[in-house]
N, C-alpha and C positions, 0 to 999 in steps of 0.2 A: 730424695736425690734432687740436687739443684741443677737446673737446666738453663744454659745461657741462650739468649736470643741471638741467633746468627742469621743475618739476612744474606741474600744471594750476592750482594755487592761485596760485603766483607769477606765472604768465602772466596769469591773470585779474586780479590786482591791477595789473599793468603796463598791461593794456588799459584798465582803469578809469581809471587815472591819465592815460593818453594822451587818452582820450575827454574827461575832465574838463578837461584843459588846453586842448584844442581848443575846447570849448564856452566856456570862460572867455575865451579869446583872441577868439572871435567876438563875445562880449558886450562886451568891452572896446572892440573896434574899432567896434561899433555905437554905444556910448556916446560914444566920441571923435568919431565922425562927427557925431552929433547935437549935441554941445556946440560943435563948430566951434572957434573961437579960444579960448573959455572953457576948453577942455581944458588949455591952457598954464598956467592958474592953479593947477592941481592940483600938489601936491608929489610927489616920488618916494614918500614914505611914504604919501600918500593913495592913490596908484595901487597900491602894494603891498598896503595894507589892503583896497582894493576888490577886487583879484584874489583875495585869500584868502577874503573874504566870499562872492564869487560862486562860488568853488570849493566852499565849504561848502553854499551854496544848491543848486548843481547836484547835489551828492551826496544831498540830502534830497528832491528833487523828481523826479517821473516825467518822462520825455522830453516828453510832451504838455504837462504843466504848465510845464516850462522853455521850450518853444517858444511859449507864450502870453505870455511876458514881453517887453515892448517897451523894450529898452535904449536905442534911438535916441531915444526920447521923453523921456528923463530930462533934467531941468534941472540946472544947476550946483549949486544948493542941495541938491537931492536927492542928487547924487553926493557932495557933501561930507558929508551926513548918513550915507550908506551907508559912506563911508570911516571916519567916526567910530564907527559901530556895529562895523565890522570891527576897529578899533583896540581898542575896549573889550572885545570878545570875545577877542581874541588876548592882550592884555596884562593885563587886569584880571580875567579869569576871571569875567565876569558871566554871568548865566543865558543859556545858548546858545539855548534854544528861544524865549525872549522876544525875543532879539536877531534871530534868523533870521526870526521872524514879523513883527517890525517892519520889517526890511529887505524882506521880501516885500511887505508892504503899501505901502511906499514905491515899489517898482518896479511892482507890479501895478496899484495904484489911483492912483498919483501922490499918495498920501496926504501931507498936510502936517501932520497932527495925530496922528502915531503917539505912543505912550506917552511923553509929554514927561518924565515922572519918570525913565524909563530913559535917555533921551538926555542929560538933565542930569547924570547920575552919571558 
């Protein structure tokens, strides 16, 4: 029987990734459930960007902060904005901290007036 060497660091990284993926999956499911039929209007790229963005948010927030976010209350326009923020962060290398704080404001407060200069770029 072949046994791989697994050190504590690689195991910790894997556990972090699994926990992040589970949290993102739950958040996506809650958003999908809240949007109902409007979810079908999102493209595969929108969902991919949303998943990536939520993973980044999960990594920067404490568990308590993450649990306070209500993904099921997001509206279609908010989800589109979040996907757009994720796209700009991934592809255009815009300021990550500004993007994540704008995304958090959209989710936490239902803000419709996040930094419009950032979103327009």
